[in-house]
NUZABA-216970 format. One record per residue: x, y, z of N, C-alpha, C, O in turn; residue in one letter. Coordinates in steps of 0.2 Angstrom, whole numbers, padded with zeros to 4 digits, always signed. Example, Ala and Ser with C-alpha at 12.3 -4.5 7.8 and 13.67 -1.06 7.14 Angstrom:
BEGIN
+0066-0028+0039+0062-0022+0039+0066-0016+0039+0071-0017+0042a+0064-0011+0035+0068-0005+0036+0064+0000+0039+0067+0006+0040s
# end
This chain:
BEGIN
+0859+0237+0737+0858+0243+0734+0856+0242+0725+0860+0239+0722m+0851+0244+0723+0848+0245+0716+0853+0248+0712+0855+0254+0713s+0856+0245+0706+0860+0250+0702+0853+0255+0697+0854+0261+0694d+0849+0252+0698+0844+0255+0692+0843+0262+0697+0842+0262+0703s+0842+0267+0692+0841+0275+0694+0833+0276+0691+0832+0274+0685t+0829+0278+0696+0823+0280+0694+0822+0286+0689+0824+0292+0690a+0818+0284+0684+0816+0289+0679+0812+0294+0679+0806+0293+0679v+0814+0301+0680+0809+0306+0682+0804+0308+0675+0806+0311+0669v+0799+0306+0675+0794+0309+0669+0795+0316+0667+0793+0320+0671p+0798+0319+0662+0798+0325+0660+0791+0328+0658+0786+0326+0659g+0793+0335+0655+0785+0337+0654+0782+0333+0647+0785+0330+0643p+0776+0335+0647+0772+0331+0643+0772+0336+0637+0770+0341+0638t+0775+0333+0630+0775+0337+0625+0768+0339+0622+0763+0336+0620p+0768+0346+0621+0762+0349+0619+0762+0354+0613+0766+0359+0614t+0758+0355+0609+0756+0360+0602+0755+0364+0605+0754+0365+0611g+0755+0369+0599+0750+0377+0602+0744+0375+0605+0740+0371+0603p+0743+0379+0609+0737+0380+0613+0731+0379+0606+0731+0382+0601p+0726+0376+0609+0720+0376+0605+0716+0384+0607+0716+0387+0612e+0714+0385+0600+0710+0392+0599+0705+0391+0604+0702+0386+0606p+0703+0398+0608+0697+0398+0613+0691+0399+0606+0690+0403+0601r+0688+0394+0609+0680+0394+0606+0676+0399+0608+0675+0399+0614q+0673+0403+0604+0669+0410+0604+0662+0406+0605+0662+0401+0601s+0656+0407+0607+0649+0405+0609+0647+0406+0602+0649+0411+0599p+0643+0401+0599+0640+0401+0592+0634+0409+0594+0630+0410+0598t+0635+0411+0587+0630+0417+0587+0624+0415+0582+0624+0411+0577k+0618+0418+0585+0613+0416+0580+0608+0421+0581+0610+0426+0584d+0601+0422+0577+0599+0427+0575+0599+0432+0581+0599+0438+0581q+0598+0429+0586+0598+0434+0592+0603+0438+0595+0603+0440+0600m+0608+0438+0590+0614+0441+0592+0617+0446+0585+0617+0444+0579h+0618+0451+0588+0619+0457+0584+0627+0461+0584+0627+0467+0586n+0632+0456+0583+0638+0457+0585+0637+0456+0592+0634+0452+0594g+0641+0463+0597+0642+0461+0603+0634+0461+0608+0634+0459+0614r+0629+0465+0605+0624+0465+0607+0619+0458+0607+0620+0455+0601r+0615+0457+0612+0610+0451+0611+0602+0455+0613+0601+0459+0618f+0598+0452+0609+0591+0454+0609+0588+0451+0617+0587+0445+0618i+0587+0456+0623+0585+0452+0629+0577+0454+0629+0574+0452+0633s+0575+0458+0626+0568+0461+0629+0563+0459+0622+0565+0456+0618g+0557+0461+0622+0553+0458+0618+0552+0462+0611+0555+0467+0610p+0549+0460+0608+0548+0464+0599+0545+0469+0602+0541+0468+0607p+0546+0476+0597+0540+0483+0598+0534+0481+0595+0534+0478+0589p+0529+0483+0598+0522+0482+0597+0521+0487+0591+0515+0486+0588t+0524+0491+0588+0524+0493+0582+0530+0496+0579+0534+0498+0583q+0530+0495+0573+0538+0498+0568+0534+0502+0562+0529+0499+0559i+0536+0509+0562+0533+0514+0556+0534+0512+0548+0539+0510+0548s+0531+0511+0544+0531+0511+0537+0536+0513+0535+0540+0516+0538d+0538+0511+0530+0542+0512+0525+0538+0516+0518+0534+0513+0514i+0540+0521+0518+0538+0526+0511+0544+0526+0505+0550+0526+0506h+0541+0526+0499+0536+0521+0497+0537+0513+0497+0542+0511+0497p+0532+0510+0497+0532+0502+0497+0536+0500+0492+0538+0503+0487k+0537+0493+0494+0540+0490+0487+0536+0488+0482+0531+0484+0482l+0538+0491+0476+0533+0491+0470+0534+0485+0465+0530+0482+0461r+0543+0484+0465+0545+0480+0459+0553+0480+0460+0556+0481+0465g+0557+0479+0456+0562+0477+0455+0566+0485+0455+0572+0486+0456i+0562+0490+0452+0564+0495+0451+0565+0501+0457+0568+0506+0457e+0562+0499+0461+0564+0502+0467+0567+0497+0474+0568+0499+0479n+0568+0492+0472+0571+0486+0476+0577+0489+0479+0577+0486+0484f+0580+0491+0478+0588+0493+0481+0585+0497+0485+0585+0495+0491n+0582+0503+0485+0582+0509+0490+0576+0507+0495+0575+0510+0500s+0572+0501+0493+0568+0498+0497+0571+0495+0504+0570+0495+0510w+0576+0491+0501+0577+0486+0505+0584+0490+0509+0587+0488+0514q+0586+0497+0506+0592+0501+0512+0588+0504+0516+0591+0504+0522f+0581+0506+0515+0576+0508+0519+0573+0504+0525+0572+0506+0531a+0573+0496+0522+0571+0492+0528+0575+0491+0534+0574+0492+0540v+0581+0489+0531+0588+0488+0534+0589+0494+0540+0591+0493+0546l+0589+0501+0537+0590+0507+0541+0584+0508+0546+0584+0513+0550n+0579+0505+0545+0574+0505+0549+0575+0500+0555+0573+0501+0561k+0577+0495+0554+0578+0488+0560+0586+0490+0563+0588+0487+0568l+0589+0496+0560+0595+0494+0562+0596+0496+0571+0600+0494+0575k+0590+0503+0572+0591+0504+0579+0588+0498+0584+0591+0498+0590p+0584+0494+0582+0581+0488+0584+0585+0483+0586+0583+0478+0589l+0593+0482+0582+0597+0477+0582+0594+0471+0580+0595+0467+0584h+0589+0470+0575+0588+0463+0572+0588+0461+0565+0586+0457+0562c+0593+0468+0563+0593+0467+0556+0596+0459+0553+0595+0457+0547r+0599+0455+0558+0601+0449+0557+0596+0443+0556+0597+0438+0554q+0590+0445+0558+0585+0443+0559+0581+0438+0551+0578+0433+0551m+0585+0443+0547+0582+0444+0540+0586+0439+0535+0585+0436+0530l+0592+0438+0539+0598+0433+0536+0597+0426+0536+0599+0422+0541d+0593+0422+0531+0593+0414+0532+0600+0412+0532+0601+0406+0532s+0606+0415+0531+0610+0410+0532+0614+0410+0538+0618+0406+0539t+0611+0415+0544+0612+0414+0551+0607+0411+0556+0601+0411+0556m+0610+0407+0559+0609+0400+0561+0600+0403+0565+0597+0409+0567p+0599+0399+0566+0592+0401+0571+0594+0399+0578+0599+0396+0579r+0590+0401+0585+0593+0399+0591+0589+0392+0591+0584+0392+0587p+0593+0386+0594+0591+0381+0595+0585+0382+0599+0583+0387+0603d+0580+0376+0599+0575+0376+0602+0575+0376+0610+0570+0378+0614q+0580+0372+0612+0583+0372+0618+0586+0378+0622+0588+0377+0628k+0586+0382+0619+0587+0388+0623+0583+0391+0625+0578+0393+0621k+0583+0394+0632+0579+0398+0634+0576+0404+0631+0570+0406+0633d+0579+0408+0627+0577+0412+0624+0573+0411+0616+0572+0416+0613y+0571+0405+0614+0570+0402+0608+0563+0406+0606+0561+0407+0600y+0559+0407+0612+0552+0408+0611+0551+0414+0610+0546+0416+0607d+0556+0420+0613+0558+0428+0613+0560+0428+0605+0558+0433+0602r+0565+0424+0601+0567+0424+0595+0561+0422+0590+0560+0425+0584w+0556+0418+0592+0551+0417+0589+0546+0424+0588+0543+0426+0583e+0546+0426+0594+0540+0432+0593+0542+0437+0590+0538+0441+0587d+0549+0438+0589+0553+0443+0585+0552+0443+0578+0550+0447+0574w+0553+0435+0576+0554+0433+0569+0546+0435+0566+0546+0438+0561s+0540+0432+0571+0534+0434+0568+0531+0440+0568+0527+0441+0565y+0534+0444+0572+0532+0451+0571+0537+0455+0566+0535+0461+0565t+0543+0453+0563+0545+0457+0557+0543+0455+0551+0543+0458+0545l+0542+0448+0552+0539+0443+0546+0532+0447+0544+0530+0449+0538s+0528+0449+0549+0521+0453+0548+0522+0458+0545+0518+0460+0540a+0528+0462+0549+0528+0469+0547+0530+0471+0539+0528+0476+0536w+0536+0465+0536+0538+0466+0531+0532+0464+0525+0533+0463+0519l+0526+0463+0527+0521+0459+0522+0517+0466+0521+0515+0468+0515i+0517+0470+0526+0513+0476+0525+0518+0481+0520+0515+0485+0517t+0523+0481+0520+0528+0484+0517+0529+0485+0509+0532+0489+0506q+0526+0480+0506+0525+0479+0499+0519+0481+0496+0514+0481+0500v+0518+0481+0491+0511+0485+0486+0509+0477+0485+0511+0471+0485e+0502+0480+0483+0496+0474+0482+0498+0467+0478+0496+0462+0480a+0502+0469+0472+0504+0463+0468+0508+0459+0473+0507+0453+0474e+0514+0462+0474+0519+0458+0479+0515+0453+0484+0517+0448+0485i+0510+0457+0489+0507+0455+0493+0503+0448+0492+0504+0443+0495c+0499+0449+0485+0495+0443+0483+0501+0437+0481+0499+0431+0481e+0507+0438+0479+0512+0435+0476+0514+0430+0482+0515+0424+0481a+0516+0434+0487+0516+0430+0493+0511+0427+0497+0512+0423+0502l+0505+0430+0496+0499+0424+0498+0498+0418+0495+0496+0413+0499r+0500+0417+0488+0500+0411+0485+0507+0407+0484+0507+0401+0482v+0512+0410+0485+0519+0407+0485+0519+0401+0488+0515+0400+0492t+0524+0394+0485+0523+0389+0490+0530+0390+0495+0532+0386+0499h+0533+0396+0493+0540+0397+0499+0536+0397+0506+0530+0399+0506d+0540+0396+0511+0537+0398+0518+0537+0406+0519+0541+0409+0516p+0533+0408+0523+0534+0414+0524+0532+0416+0532+0531+0421+0534t+0532+0411+0536+0530+0411+0543+0536+0417+0546+0533+0422+0549e+0542+0416+0546+0547+0419+0549+0550+0424+0545+0549+0425+0539y+0554+0427+0549+0556+0434+0545+0561+0433+0539+0561+0436+0534a+0566+0428+0541+0571+0428+0536+0568+0423+0528+0570+0423+0523d+0562+0418+0531+0559+0417+0526+0554+0421+0520+0553+0421+0513e+0552+0425+0524+0546+0431+0522+0553+0435+0516+0552+0437+0510t+0559+0437+0520+0563+0440+0516+0566+0437+0509+0567+0441+0504w+0567+0430+0511+0569+0427+0504+0564+0427+0500+0565+0427+0494d+0558+0426+0503+0552+0424+0497+0551+0430+0495+0553+0430+0489a+0549+0437+0496+0550+0443+0493+0553+0444+0486+0550+0446+0481i+0562+0443+0489+0566+0443+0484+0566+0437+0478+0568+0439+0472k+0565+0431+0480+0561+0426+0475+0556+0428+0470+0557+0427+0464n+0552+0431+0474+0547+0434+0468+0547+0439+0464+0543+0439+0459i+0551+0443+0465+0553+0449+0462+0559+0446+0456+0559+0449+0450l+0563+0442+0458+0569+0441+0452+0566+0434+0449+0570+0432+0445f+0561+0432+0449+0558+0425+0447+0557+0427+0439+0554+0432+0438r+0559+0422+0435+0557+0423+0427+0550+0423+0427+0547+0418+0429p+0546+0429+0425+0541+0431+0422+0536+0435+0427+0530+0436+0427g+0540+0438+0432+0535+0442+0437+0537+0449+0434+0533+0454+0434f+0543+0450+0431+0545+0456+0428+0549+0453+0422+0554+0451+0424t+0547+0454+0415+0549+0450+0409+0556+0455+0406+0555+0461+0404d+0562+0452+0408+0566+0456+0405+0567+0461+0400+0569+0466+0399g+0563+0454+0394+0563+0457+0387+0558+0461+0385+0558+0465+0380r+0553+0460+0391+0547+0466+0390+0550+0473+0391+0549+0477+0387t+0555+0474+0396+0556+0478+0398+0562+0482+0393+0562+0488+0392a+0566+0477+0390+0570+0481+0386+0566+0483+0381+0569+0488+0378w+0560+0481+0378+0557+0482+0373+0556+0488+0374+0559+0492+0370l+0552+0490+0379+0549+0496+0383+0552+0503+0381+0550+0508+0380r+0560+0500+0383+0564+0505+0383+0566+0507+0378+0567+0513+0377l+0569+0503+0373+0571+0506+0365+0566+0506+0362+0568+0508+0356v+0560+0506+0362+0555+0508+0359+0551+0515+0362+0545+0517+0359t+0553+0518+0366+0549+0524+0370+0553+0529+0368+0559+0531+0370m+0548+0533+0364+0550+0542+0361+0546+0545+0365+0541+0544+0369h+0550+0553+0365+0546+0558+0368+0540+0558+0367+0536+0558+0372r+0538+0559+0361+0531+0561+0357+0527+0557+0360+0521+0558+0358k+0528+0552+0365+0521+0547+0368+0519+0551+0374+0513+0550+0376q+0522+0555+0376+0521+0558+0383+0520+0565+0380+0522+0567+0375f+0513+0568+0387+0512+0575+0387+0518+0580+0388+0518+0585+0384t+0522+0578+0392+0527+0583+0393+0536+0579+0393+0538+0573+0391g+0537+0583+0395+0547+0580+0394+0547+0577+0402+0551+0573+0402p+0543+0580+0407+0545+0577+0415+0542+0570+0414+0545+0566+0418l+0536+0568+0410+0533+0561+0411+0538+0557+0408+0539+0552+0410e+0541+0560+0401+0547+0555+0399+0550+0554+0402+0551+0548+0403y+0555+0559+0406+0561+0556+0410+0559+0552+0415+0563+0548+0416i+0553+0552+0417+0551+0549+0424+0551+0541+0420+0555+0537+0421q+0547+0540+0416+0547+0533+0412+0552+0530+0411+0554+0525+0413e+0556+0535+0407+0562+0532+0403+0568+0529+0409+0571+0523+0408f+0568+0534+0414+0573+0531+0421+0570+0526+0424+0573+0521+0427q+0564+0525+0424+0561+0519+0429+0561+0513+0424+0562+0508+0427r+0559+0513+0418+0561+0507+0414+0568+0505+0413+0570+0499+0412v+0573+0510+0413+0581+0508+0413+0581+0505+0418+0582+0499+0417f+0580+0506+0423+0581+0504+0431+0578+0497+0431+0580+0493+0435d+0574+0495+0428+0570+0488+0427+0574+0484+0423+0577+0479+0425v+0575+0485+0417+0579+0482+0413+0586+0482+0414+0590+0478+0412a+0589+0487+0418+0595+0485+0420+0597+0480+0426+0602+0477+0426d+0591+0480+0430+0590+0474+0436+0590+0468+0432+0594+0464+0434a+0586+0467+0428+0585+0461+0425+0592+0459+0420+0591+0454+0417l+0596+0462+0420+0603+0460+0416+0600+0463+0407+0602+0460+0402g+0595+0467+0406+0595+0470+0399+0595+0476+0398+0598+0479+0402y+0593+0480+0393+0593+0486+0392+0599+0490+0389+0603+0487+0384g+0601+0497+0391+0606+0500+0388+0610+0501+0392+0609+0500+0398y+0617+0502+0391+0623+0505+0395+0620+0511+0397+0616+0513+0393t+0622+0515+0404+0621+0521+0406+0623+0526+0401+0619+0530+0400p+0628+0526+0398+0630+0530+0393+0627+0530+0387+0628+0535+0384y+0623+0523+0383+0621+0523+0378+0612+0528+0382+0609+0532+0379s+0610+0525+0387+0605+0528+0390+0604+0535+0389+0599+0539+0387a+0610+0537+0391+0610+0546+0390+0611+0549+0384+0611+0555+0384a+0613+0545+0380+0611+0547+0373+0605+0546+0369+0602+0550+0365l+0602+0541+0371+0594+0541+0370+0592+0548+0372+0590+0553+0369v+0593+0547+0380+0588+0551+0383+0590+0560+0381+0586+0565+0381l+0596+0561+0379+0597+0568+0376+0593+0568+0367+0589+0572+0365v+0595+0564+0365+0592+0564+0359+0584+0565+0358+0582+0569+0354h+0580+0562+0362+0573+0563+0365+0572+0570+0366+0567+0573+0363n+0575+0574+0371+0574+0580+0374+0576+0585+0371+0575+0591+0373l+0579+0585+0365+0581+0590+0361+0577+0595+0359+0578+0600+0356r+0571+0592+0359+0565+0597+0354+0563+0601+0362+0560+0606+0361g+0565+0600+0367+0563+0603+0373+0568+0606+0377+0566+0611+0380d+0573+0605+0376+0581+0606+0380+0587+0608+0375+0593+0606+0375l+0585+0612+0372+0592+0611+0365+0598+0614+0368+0603+0612+0366r+0598+0620+0373+0604+0621+0377+0609+0616+0380+0615+0615+0380t+0603+0614+0384+0604+0607+0388+0608+0602+0385+0613+0600+0387w+0605+0600+0380+0608+0594+0375+0615+0596+0373+0620+0593+0373c+0614+0602+0370+0622+0605+0368+0627+0604+0373+0632+0600+0372d+0626+0605+0378+0631+0606+0385+0632+0600+0387+0638+0599+0389r+0628+0595+0386+0629+0587+0386+0634+0586+0384+0640+0585+0387f+0631+0586+0376+0638+0584+0371+0645+0587+0371+0650+0584+0370e+0644+0593+0372+0651+0597+0374+0655+0592+0378+0660+0590+0377r+0652+0590+0385+0655+0586+0391+0658+0581+0389+0664+0579+0390n+0653+0576+0384+0654+0570+0382+0661+0572+0376+0666+0568+0377m+0662+0576+0372+0667+0575+0370+0674+0579+0372+0678+0581+0369s+0673+0580+0379+0678+0584+0381+0680+0594+0378+0685+0597+0376n+0673+0595+0379+0674+0602+0376+0676+0603+0370+0681+0607+0369d+0673+0600+0365+0673+0600+0358+0679+0596+0356+0681+0596+0350g+0682+0592+0359+0688+0588+0357+0685+0582+0355+0682+0578+0359d+0685+0581+0348+0683+0573+0345+0688+0568+0345+0687+0564+0341d+0692+0567+0349+0697+0562+0349+0693+0556+0352+0689+0556+0356d+0694+0551+0349+0690+0544+0349+0691+0541+0356+0687+0537+0358d+0698+0541+0359+0700+0540+0363+0697+0543+0370+0695+0540+0374d+0696+0550+0370+0692+0555+0375+0687+0552+0377+0686+0550+0382n+0683+0552+0370+0675+0548+0372+0675+0541+0374+0670+0540+0378n+0679+0536+0373+0680+0530+0375+0680+0530+0381+0678+0525+0384e+0685+0534+0384+0686+0536+0391+0681+0538+0394+0680+0535+0399e+0677+0544+0393+0672+0545+0394+0665+0541+0396+0661+0542+0400f+0665+0538+0391+0660+0531+0390+0661+0525+0395+0657+0522+0397e+0668+0525+0396+0671+0519+0401+0668+0521+0409+0666+0517+0413k+0669+0529+0409+0668+0531+0415+0660+0533+0419+0659+0535+0425g+0656+0532+0414+0650+0534+0413+0646+0527+0417+0645+0522+0414y+0643+0529+0423+0640+0524+0427+0632+0526+0428+0630+0531+0426d+0629+0521+0432+0622+0523+0433+0621+0530+0437+0616+0534+0436k+0626+0531+0442+0624+0537+0447+0624+0543+0442+0621+0548+0442d+0629+0542+0435+0629+0549+0430+0623+0549+0428+0620+0555+0427k+0620+0543+0426+0614+0542+0421+0609+0548+0425+0607+0553+0423f+0608+0546+0433+0604+0546+0436+0604+0555+0437+0599+0559+0437h+0609+0556+0438+0610+0563+0439+0609+0567+0434+0606+0572+0435a+0610+0565+0427+0608+0567+0421+0601+0570+0420+0599+0575+0418l+0596+0564+0423+0589+0564+0423+0588+0571+0427+0584+0575+0426c+0592+0571+0433+0589+0575+0438+0590+0581+0436+0586+0586+0438d+0598+0583+0430+0599+0591+0428+0593+0592+0424+0591+0598+0424s+0590+0586+0420+0585+0586+0416+0579+0592+0418+0577+0597+0415a+0577+0587+0423+0570+0590+0427+0574+0598+0429+0571+0602+0427r+0578+0599+0432+0578+0605+0434+0579+0609+0430+0576+0614+0432l+0582+0609+0423+0581+0612+0417+0574+0615+0415+0572+0620+0413s+0571+0610+0416+0563+0612+0414+0559+0614+0418+0554+0617+0416i+0561+0614+0425+0556+0617+0430+0560+0623+0430+0557+0628+0433m+0567+0626+0427+0568+0632+0430+0564+0636+0425+0562+0636+0419r+0563+0642+0429+0559+0648+0425+0564+0652+0420+0562+0657+0417p
# end
């Protein structure tokens, strides 16, 4: 009889379980949703169309909102992978992307459409067209920031037939210059606007200046806090308030 003792193998040492791999998501996936049907034959238009940097933010919001019920907003995102050509739904993705690309091109004004026509950037698929539109808007020269700044700082009420026209143009150029990194702070823009409208809206201008100085308190610290908290939303609200005061009988 052998003295050797049989060795019974123990359990194999193991580390923590490997994380479960989730399937790779591509542009046909919107969260838990998967686009399984064909693209729509028609998507209604955005109003107004994209004119330039001055209305890009509102236009972008409208586009993404329009596409939300179709669960296809991710197709505009070039950082989201496209389906592999071996996938059985690749052709369906291509149909969707072609459709969205063609629709986007119809949602811009003629100047931007012409720039898309001659651009060297690809515009075949939706994510390409989306990126090309942004590249056109924000490239140097399409809207020169220095030109917008000069227009802003040299604009005066007397150059316009009425105060409403002045407010509209001042607000528009402020947005363009701001988007390009030029121009006034919202607080400075408000001061310039009020100064130019004093001949039309003296009482309204006085009220703004009282609010600015905390109802007559000339404390520099209070004025500084007012300036720091004065953002673009407050400037646009001021423009709306001026319009209402002008139109009020």
